[in-house]
C-alpha positions, 0 to 999 in steps of 0.5 A: 480463253477470256469471256466474251473473246472470240474463238480462234479460227482453226485451219489444219494443213492448208492455209491461204498465202497471199492468193495461192494455197499452200501447205500448212509446213511451208506456212510454218517454215515461212513463219518460223523463218520470219520470226527468227529474223532479228530485223523482223522482230525489230520491225514488229516491235516498232509496229504497235502503232502505225508508222510509214516506211520512213519512220521505220527506217529513222527509228531503227536504222535499217536501210529502206530497200531492206524495210520495204522487203521485210514489211512484204514478207510480214504483210504475206504472213498477215503479220502487219497491215497496210494502211493508206494515209493521206497528208497535204505535205507527203500526199498519199503514203503507206503506213504499216501496223502490227496484226498480231499480239503473240505466236506460239509454236507447239509440238503435239501428237505424232510430231504434229506442229501447231502455230497459234496466231493471237491477233491484236485489237480483238480480231480473232485469232487463228490456229494452224496445224501441220504434219512434218514432212516425210510421214 
C-alpha cells in the first residue's frame, strides 16, 4: 500500500445492502452478477466522469429503461454515486459517477472468497470476506 494511503475497511460475512443487512455470499453473488454483465461494465467504463442518464444512453446506445435499471443496481452495490445537478434549461437532474477504481476477487483458505474494492478518488477501500454456502 502506498504511503499515506487509507487503510481499507474490512467486513466479514455481513454487509449492508440498500439499508438492509444481507450475508456476504449474497452480496458477492450480486457483485459478480453485476460485473459479469457487459452492459454494466460499459456503463462503469463511461462513468469515469459524471454523466446524466441521457448522456449514457447517447454514448453507449443503450435503451433508457435499461440504463436506469443498471444504474440502480450499480448504485445499490455502491459502484456508482449519484449527484444532483441543476441547469437553467434542464432543471434538476441526476449525474452518475463511478465510485470504484478496481475490484478483485480471490480464493483463500477453506474456500473463503475475498472481494477487495478499491474506491476512486482517495476514498478508503473495502474488503469483504465470505464463505461458500453449504459449509
